[in-house]
Every structure is written in structure tokens, then in C-alpha cells.
C-alpha positions in Angstrom: -20.2 -8.5 -9.4 -22.2 -7.2 -12.6 -25.4 -9.0 -14.3 -23.0 -11.4 -16.2 -21.0 -12.8 -13.2 -17.6 -11.1 -14.1 -15.6 -10.4 -11.2 -15.0 -6.4 -10.9 -11.7 -5.0 -10.2 -10.7 -1.2 -9.5 -8.1 0.7 -11.2 -7.0 4.2 -10.4 -4.6 5.2 -12.4 -2.7 8.2 -11.4 -0.2 10.3 -12.8 3.7 9.6 -14.5 3.9 6.3 -14.9 0.7 4.9 -13.5 -1.3 4.4 -16.7 1.6 2.5 -18.0 1.2 0.0 -14.8 -2.3 0.2 -14.4 -2.1 -1.3 -18.1 0.3 -4.0 -17.3 -2.3 -5.0 -14.5 -5.2 -5.2 -16.5 -3.4 -7.1 -18.8 -1.3 -9.5 -16.5 -5.0 -10.4 -14.7 -6.9 -10.3 -17.4 -5.1 -13.0 -19.7 -4.0 -15.1 -16.9 -7.4 -15.3 -16.1 -9.0 -15.9 -19.1 -6.4 -19.2 -19.3 -7.0 -20.5 -15.9 -10.6 -20.2 -15.8 -11.8 -19.3 -19.5 -13.8 -16.0 -18.0 -13.5 -12.5 -18.1 -12.8 -10.1 -15.7 -14.5 -6.3 -15.8 -12.1 -3.3 -14.7 -13.6 -0.1 -13.0 -11.5 2.7 -14.7 -11.2 5.9 -12.8 -9.8 7.5 -15.7 -12.2 6.4 -17.7 -14.9 7.1 -15.6 -13.9 10.7 -14.4 -11.9 11.5 -17.7 -9.0 12.4 -16.1 -5.6 10.8 -13.8 -4.8 12.3 -10.4 -1.8 14.2 -10.5 1.4 12.9 -8.6 3.3 15.6 -6.4 5.9 16.1 -9.3 3.0 16.6 -12.0 1.6 19.5 -9.3 5.1 20.9 -8.7 6.2 21.1 -12.5 2.4 23.0 -13.5 1.6 24.4 -10.2 5.0 25.9 -8.6 4.2 29.6 -8.9 0.4 29.3 -7.6 -0.7 29.5 -4.5 -1.3 27.0 -2.1 -5.3 27.6 -2.1 -5.0 27.1 -6.2 -3.4 23.4 -5.7 -5.9 22.4 -2.8 -8.9 22.8 -5.3 -7.3 20.3 -7.6 -6.8 17.9 -4.6 -10.5 18.7 -3.6 -11.5 17.5 -6.7 -9.3 14.6 -6.5 -10.5 13.8 -3.3 -14.4 14.3 -3.7 -13.9 11.7 -7.2 -11.9 9.1 -5.2 -14.8 8.8 -2.7 -17.3 8.7 -5.8 -15.2 6.4 -7.4 -15.1 3.9 -4.0 -18.6 3.7 -4.0 -19.1 3.2 -7.0 -17.0 0.0 -7.0 -19.1 -1.0 -3.9 -22.0 -0.8 -6.1 -21.0 -3.2 -8.4 -19.2 -5.7 -5.5 -15.7 -5.1 -6.8 -13.4 -7.3 -5.7 -10.4 -4.5 -4.5 -8.6 -2.4 -6.4 -4.6 -1.3 -7.9 -4.2 2.2 -7.3 -0.9 4.1 -8.4 0.8 7.0 -7.3 -0.7 9.5 -6.5 0.1 13.4 -5.1 0.7 12.4 -0.8 -1.8 16.1 -0.1 -4.9 14.2 -2.2 -4.1 10.9 -0.9 -4.0 11.3 2.8 -6.7 13.2 2.8 -8.7 10.4 1.2 -7.1 7.8 3.7 -7.9 9.8 6.8 -11.9 10.3 5.3 -12.1 6.5 5.0 -10.0 5.6 7.9 -7.6 3.4 5.6 -4.6 1.1 7.4 -2.0 -0.1 5.7 -1.2 -4.0 6.6 2.2 -5.6 5.5 3.6 -8.5 6.5 7.3 -9.5 6.4 9.4 -12.4 7.2 13.0 -13.1 7.1 15.6 -14.9 8.4 18.4 -13.7 10.4 21.4 -15.7 12.6 19.7 -18.7 11.1 16.2 -17.6 12.9 13.2 -16.7 10.9 11.1 -13.6 12.5 8.4 -12.5 11.4 6.3 -8.8 11.6 3.0 -7.3 11.1 3.5 -3.9 9.6 0.5 -1.7 10.6 0.9 1.7 9.4 -1.5 4.5 11.0 -2.9 6.3 8.3 -6.3 7.4 10.1 -4.8 10.3 12.1 -1.5 12.3 13.2 1.3 14.4 10.8 0.3 13.1 7.5 -3.7 13.6 8.0 -3.9 17.0 8.9 -6.7 18.5 10.3 -6.1 21.6 8.9 -3.5 23.6 6.8 -2.9 27.2 6.7 -0.2 28.9 4.3 0.7 32.3 4.2 3.9 33.9 2.9 7.1 32.0 4.5 4.8 30.2 7.3 3.0 26.7 6.7 0.9 26.2 9.8 -1.1 22.5 9.8 -2.6 20.8 13.4 -3.3 17.2 13.4 -4.9 15.1 15.9 -4.9 11.6 18.0 -8.0 9.9 19.6 -9.1 7.0 21.4 -11.8 5.9 18.7 -8.9 5.5 15.9 -6.7 3.5 18.2 -9.9 1.6 18.7 -10.4 0.8 14.7 -7.0 0.5 14.1 -6.8 -1.9 16.8 -10.2 -3.8 15.5 -8.1 -4.2 12.2 -4.8 -5.4 13.6 -6.6 -8.4 15.7 -8.5 -9.0 12.2 -5.5 -9.6 10.5 -3.8 -10.9 13.2 -5.9 -14.0 13.5 -6.0 -14.1 9.6 -2.1 -14.5 9.5 -1.4 -16.2 12.0 -0.2 -13.5 14.9 -3.1 -14.1 17.0 -0.5 -14.1 20.5 2.1 -12.0 19.3 3.5 -8.6 21.0 2.5 -5.0 20.0 4.9 -1.9 19.5 3.0 1.1 19.3 5.8 3.1 17.6 4.8 7.2 17.7 6.8 10.4 17.8 5.9 11.9 21.6 7.4 13.9 24.6 5.1 14.8 27.3 2.2 13.8 25.2 3.2 10.3 25.7 1.0 10.3 29.0 -1.8 11.2 26.7 -1.2 8.6 23.9 -0.9 6.2 26.3 -4.2 6.5 28.8 -6.0 6.6 24.7 -4.2 3.3 23.6 -4.8 1.8 26.9 -8.5 2.3 26.4 -8.5 1.0 23.0 -6.9 -1.8 24.3 -9.8 -2.6 27.4 -12.7 -1.2 24.6 -11.5 -3.4 21.7 -10.4 -6.5 24.5 -7.3 -6.8 23.2 -5.0 -10.0 24.6 -1.9 -8.9 23.7 1.0 -8.1 25.6 1.9 -4.1 24.4 4.4 -1.5 24.2 4.1 2.4 23.6 7.3 3.2 22.3 9.6 5.9 20.5 10.3 5.5 17.2 14.2 5.3 17.7 14.1 2.6 20.4 11.5 0.8 18.0 13.7 0.9 15.1 16.3 -0.6 17.4 14.5 -3.0 18.4 13.6 -4.6 15.2 16.6 -4.5 13.2 18.9 -5.3 16.1 16.9 -7.0 19.8 14.4 -9.2 17.4 16.6 -11.2 16.6 18.7 -11.4 19.8 15.8 -12.0 21.9 13.1 -14.8 21.9 11.2 -13.4 19.8 9.4 -15.0 16.7 6.8 -12.7 15.8 5.9 -9.3 16.5 2.7 -6.6 15.7 4.4 -3.0 14.8 1.5 0.0 14.5 3.2 2.9 14.0 2.3 6.5 12.6 2.3 6.8 9.0 5.3 9.5 8.9 7.4 7.0 11.0 6.3 4.1 8.7 7.2 5.8 5.5 10.9 5.3 6.7 11.2 2.3 8.7 8.9 0.1 6.4 12.0 0.6 3.3 14.6 0.8 6.4 13.2 -3.0 7.2 12.9 -4.1 3.4 16.8 -3.2 2.6 18.2 -4.3 6.0 16.6 -7.9 5.9 17.4 -8.2 1.8 13.6 -8.6 1.5 13.6 -6.4 -2.1 13.5 -3.0 -3.4 11.2 -0.7 -3.8 10.8 -1.9 -7.4 10.1 -5.7 -6.2 7.8 -4.5 -3.4 3.8 -3.8 -3.0 1.7 -3.0 -0.2 -2.4 -3.4 1.1 -4.1 -0.6 2.4 -7.8 -1.4 4.0 -10.5 1.3 3.4 -12.3 0.5 6.9 -15.4 3.1 5.6 -15.7 1.1 2.8 -16.5 -2.6 4.1 -12.6 -2.8 4.1 -11.8 -3.6 0.6 -8.4 -3.9 0.0 -6.5 -1.5 -2.2 -3.1 -2.5 -3.4 -0.1 -0.3 -4.3 3.5 -0.2 -5.6 6.2 0.8 -3.1 8.1 2.3 -5.9 5.9 6.0 -6.8 5.4 7.5 -9.9 8.9 7.8 -11.6 7.6 10.7 -13.7 11.0 10.8 -15.1 10.7 7.8 -17.2 7.0 8.4 -18.1 5.8 7.3 -21.4 9.1 5.8 -22.0 7.8 2.1 -22.0 10.9 1.6 -19.4 9.2 1.4 -16.5 9.6 -1.8 -14.4 6.7 -4.2 -13.9 7.5 -6.5 -11.2 5.8 -5.0 -8.2 2.9 -4.5 -10.3 3.3 -8.3 -11.4 3.2 -9.2 -8.0 0.1 -6.9 -7.3 -1.4 -8.8 -10.2 -0.3 -12.2 -8.4 -2.0 -11.1 -5.5 -5.4 -10.2 -7.1 -5.2 -13.3 -8.9 -4.9 -15.8 -5.9 -6.5 -13.2 -3.2 -9.8 -11.9 -5.1 -10.1 -14.1 -8.2 -9.0 -17.7 -6.5 -6.6 -18.8 -8.8 -5.0 -21.3 -7.1 -0.8 -21.2 -6.7 -0.6 -18.2 -8.3 1.6 -15.9 -6.0 4.3 -18.7 -6.0 4.1 -19.3 -9.7 4.5 -15.6 -10.2 7.7 -15.3 -8.0 9.1 -18.4 -9.4 8.7 -17.0 -13.2 9.6 -13.3 -11.9 13.1 -15.0 -10.3 13.6 -16.9 -13.9 13.3 -13.5 -15.8 15.6 -11.7 -13.5 18.2 -14.5 -14.3 17.8 -15.0 -17.4 17.9 -10.4 -17.9 14.5 -10.5 -19.1 13.9 -7.5 -17.2 14.4 -3.9 -17.6 17.6 -2.3 -17.5 17.8 -0.7 -14.0 17.6 -4.6 -13.0 20.4 -5.6 -15.3 19.0 -6.3 -18.7 17.9 -4.4 -21.6 14.0 -5.0 -22.3 11.1 -2.9 -22.0 7.6 -2.8 -19.8 5.6 -4.5 -22.4 8.9 -7.3 -23.2 9.2 -7.9 -19.6 5.4 -8.9 -19.7 5.4 -10.8 -22.6 8.0 -13.1 -21.1 6.1 -13.3 -17.9 2.9 -14.7 -19.9 4.8 -16.9 -22.4 6.4 -18.8 -19.5 3.1 -18.8 -17.6 2.1 -21.2 -20.1 4.6 -23.3 -19.8 4.7 -24.0 -16.1 
């Protein structure tokens, strides 16, 4: 915290609708925190520190489609360098966590690989009268999305990536920590990775990591299609109440969304995820699932629901405002029922009007 004891929260404002949603987050968190405690929050803005917003994929494509990969890579190199510097600045201020809006995947996954960032999403649903919980863990530190080398020439792109026992050890350390925190301590673990003969070596690495981290949970290494079958069908027909899923990020990209839609847990516009930055003291970075929505940027109509839920998480988990998550969920449900939402959710309100409704309703609860 700063010298005047204000809590510090970070914001990395990407492109597209990122700046608009960053303003929503800042407004909601600061307003509610002040209402609840009479105190103020300090926000550490990437945009203010470095003078720009890291570009989204669509922005890169729009402006640099005709440029060679080497040109675009220099832009991403700058973003990576500044983001790593930003994390250190946030830590120097004892930052509680940060909210990041969408940036291009080239930059994002290089950052995640260098900072050993792991995504953790707890899911809970009811199927056939049975309540089931999944602790969904996405491995963002190795494999396809964290390519070690990229080589591009005319009509050919070459990439190389690696897996390591050390990376699996890091993942399992976090898995066990979050399993204790979220009451998944003795749950079975499914490792879902795409492999062929490599599976033998993958199994050896996971076995070695499990031994090194003193993992007590039962675990299986499965192909993604078998894992999807288990999670979408077998899990509620067998005697399983809780399971931990660890998967490569290229698998996690579509599998998480499939689970969310299949079990009616929400949509991209209502869902957010947590990323734990292992090399930066485990700092939590929150992001919406819906991406940058570049085609409506600057129109004031972006759906703020996922960002509102992130705001409630920051208020309760970081700023210790009691019951903020439940209260926010209740008000969001009321706003949906009364059509005080954006057009894509059946209403006619702009982003700011939806936020006005949320903040006005907060005072009434």
C-alpha cells in the first residue's frame, strides 16, 4: 500500500473495448469501496504509466496485415517488456491484484510463459439432481501457446514448444494450494493433453512431478476427447462429486467454454477467469472471457456484466468488503429481469446506464 495507506489495484487497459471496461471497473470498485468503508482506492494504470494501450489481435491485423512477422514481433516485444516492468511496479506498491482487458495472444502468451502464469476457474453445476464441482486449471506455461521459437517465411511458419517436469511441478504446487483453499483437497485429477507416443514421456514427467510435490490425489493422464467425454457425460453418471482438471491451454480454450455453455453456467459476456502469476508472488490477474469486442469499441454499448462480476470479486477478495459477490449477483439478476441491460441481453441501455443502475441499486440493498 502507499504511504497514505490506500490499497492499490492494477489495471492493464488493452485495446478494443478495453479502455471502456477499465473505466467501468475503476468506477464500480472505487464507488462501492468508498460507500462501504469511507476510504479510497489507488489504481495503477498501465496506460498512464506507458502512454499507450497494448493492441488487440484485430488492431494488429487492421494496421499491420501487410507487414512481415518480424515487424509485428517488435510491437509485441515492447508490450512484453513493459508488462513485465508494470508487474514489478505493482509489486513495489504492494498491489492487491490487477484487472486486465484483452490484448493480442502473441503478447499475452509470451508474458504468461515468462511469468509462469496459471489460470484457475472453479465451476459448480447441477445435473440430473446431482451437484458437481470442477476445479479447472489451464496450463499456460508450456506447450503450443507458449512457443519457444517462431520462424516465419513466405507461406511457411515453424514453431517449437516444450514440456518439462519442472513446469508440471510448478503447476501441481499451485493445484494443491488452490485445492486446499477451495475444498478440492482429495479430489481426483485429470491431466488432459494432446499426445501420441509422446504420452509415455508426458506420463513420466507428470509422475515425477507428482512425487516431487508429494501429491496424494489419484490422477489420470487422458487424451482431450476422452476427458471431454468424461466431463460432459460420465461425471454425472458416476460417483464423482468433485474433480480437478489440468489441461494444456490450447485444449482449455474451447473446453472451458463448452463446459460453461453445456452446464448453463453463463456466457462469455457474464464470465471471468483468474490468472495466478507464479513468478510475481502469485499475484491474481482477473480478465473477462469475452475478449476485446473491437467492432463496437467506443460506442458505449459494450456489455459490462463480466466486468461488474470482476469488480465484486476485487471488492470482496482483495478489499475485504463482505458479501460483495452475492450482492452483485443479485443486482445483476434484477437488472437482467427488468431489462436494464445492453441490447445483446435484450435491453436498450448503454454501458454507463447499466452501471448507473448497479450503483443506484447498491445503495438500496
